[in-house]
N, C-alpha and C positions, 0 to 999 in steps of 0.2 A: 530556432525556437524547434521541438518537439510537440505537436498535440496527439489528440486520438479521441476514436469517436465512442462513441455510452455501447456497451454491451445490451442489449434492448432484452435479455434472459433474465436479467439482474432483479433479485426476487427486493421489496423495499427492505427485510430488515438480513441480508444478504451477509451480514458478517457477526457471527457469533463468533468471539477469539477464542475461546478452546469449549468444549462440548466433549466429555467424552462417558460412555459406558460401560462397565466392568461386568462380565458374566461367565459364567462355569458352563460350557455346552460341547452334548459327544465328549472327546477325550483329548482338547484344547482350553487352555485358559486366553481367553478370546478378548480386546479392549478394542472397544470403536471412537473413534474420534472425528468429529465431523464441525465443517469451515475455517479449516487452520488457514497460516497463510506462509508461502516461503519463495527460494527460489533454486532452479535445476539446477548444477553445478556436475563436471566433468571431472572422472577420476577413472582411468584404465579403459577409456574408453565404453563407458559404460555413464549413462544416466544416473544422477542419485536429488533425492528432494530434500532441503536443508530447511524447514523450519527456522522460522526468526525466533531470533534469539536461546537461537539451538544448535549443537553443532553436532546431533547427531546426523548420522546420513538414512535413508528411508530408499528404500531398493522396490522398482514395482515395473513388469515389461512396458507400464502404459505409460509411464516416463520417456521410455527412450524413444521418442518421437520429436519431444518437447527440445528446444539450444539451448545451450546454456546460459545461464542472465537470467531465463520467463522466470516470470514473476507468475505464482499458480495461484488459487485457493481451491482446496483440497479438501474430502472425506476420504479415514479407510479404514481399516481395522488389519488387528495386529493380532496372530496368535506368538503367543511366549513359548508354548512351549513347540514352537517344529523353529525357532531361530539357530542355524545352523553357521553362522559369521559372524564372529563379535567386530567387524568392521565398522557392519551395519544393519540395517532392522527391516525385513523384508516385511514387505507389509499385501494388503490382498482389497479385494472387494473398491476400488481405487476409481472414485471420481473427481475426474477437476477441471477447472476452466482458467486458462492463461488470461492472465488484465497487463496490463501496460505498464510500464518500469516508463518516467517522466526523465530526461533532465530537470532542474530550476532554471530560471529564465531570471536577470539583471534586463530593468525597464532603467533609460537610459536618458528618451528623448518620449517628446507626446505624440508623435507617428508611434513609436512602436506599443506605446500603452493604448494608443487607441484601436489598432490593431486587434489585440490581447482581447481587450476588452474585459466589465466587468458588471454585468451581468447580475444579476441577487439570486438564490440560489434559497430553500427553502427552510431548508435543513442541516446540522453532520450529524447522520446516522449515526458513526461511528470512526472516529482513527483514534491511530498509535506510532510510535516512533519507536524503530527497530530496531538493530546490526544483524549483520547480514554477511559475517565476514570480515571484511572491516570495511565493508559498505556501511552509511546507515539512515534507514530508510526511514521517509514517511509515508505512510498509510494510510486512505480517507474515503470512506463511503458518501458523497454529497448526496441529499434527492431534492430535486425541484420540479418544477410542472414546465411541461414541452407537448409541442403534436409531434416528434418528429425525433430522427436520432443521429442527428448533426453538431450537436452541442459541444465545446470544446471545452477544455477543465486543463488551464497554468497553475503553476507554483510559481510564481515574480519576487525578487526580492526590487525594491520599485526604488530609486535612487533620485526619485524627484520628487516623493514627500518627504516633507521634514522630520529630522533625525531619524531619517534611515540606515543607518551605517552608527551602530554606537554598543563602544567594547564588551561589555558583558550581556548585550541582545542580538538575537541575531532576525530582525524582523521581516518577516515573508507572508504576502497577501495570494491567499487562493484567487486562483478569477475563474469567471466561467463565459462563455460569449454563445449565446443563443442561437447566432447565424440567422438571424433577422425569424425566428420562430415567431409563430404566433400564441399568442398566450393561451393557456391551454387548462382545462380541472383535471390534467393527466398527471398523478404526483411518476415521477420516473425516478433512477439508483442508477447509480456508476460508482464506479471502484478502481483505484490510481495506485498507484507511487509514484513518489518523485527521487530520485538520490540529493543529497544533501551533504555527499563526501567531499565535495569541492568548498562547501563555506566553512567545514567545522576541520580540516586536516591539521589546520593551523594553531588548533586549539593544544595545549597541553596537556603532559597528564597528572592525574587530580587538580584540574582546573572545570571549575564550571561553566558550562554555555548556556544561557538562556534563549528556546526559541518562541518564538510567538507569529501567530499563522494567527494571520487577522482574514475573516471572512466578511462577502455583503449578504447579509441574510433579508431575509421579505419578513421575516417574524422578528419580533424584542426579544429575543434570546439576547446574550451575550453573544456579542462575534468577535472575540477574540479569545486563543487560548496557547496556552504556555507548556512547553516540557526545557528537561534540564538532558545537559551532556553531558557526562563528563568520564574524557577517557581514563584506563587502568593501564592500558601499556605504549 
């Protein structure tokens, strides 16, 4: 079981899935992109960013310090009039924040269930399913109340639950462990991705798999969210 701690400087409106502004400025045609998610890949001893659900590679000096597979929240600017390489796009004015990519955990016994925990969260600010190369990634931005940064988050398949395994539905639970943190009026934010590839690699081409994510919410919102995955190759 892999865990990670909250990044304290994430803001509540952390994820704007796609925001772009364009302008003609000076001698260039510029476009600025904000709050995008992607992964670092290596090619010919260079590091590139590949955005979720896209094949284009983006190059910047700032990406060279990261490791292959690192997940980033990024903003950058592209000057389309100064692109000189057809295999990647050079970006400038880069701001980036690394966040965690975790594996999904199976719960098969009550001891594991107790250790992982299931404290409520306030709400889900944003969540989405994406492809990153051949990997299937679920990314979520939960909001929760807390007084410290020791909270732990996991995505699990709970085999103790009734009907946990169903042929056309992958049922998962988003779990929060507040680690004995006292109740607080401070609303905090977290960003994390989970790799679902091992659970979905057996889905046949052209077949649709339903993915159900269940949350323990402290509000009266609907506590389940559904995604679909249909492999094309």
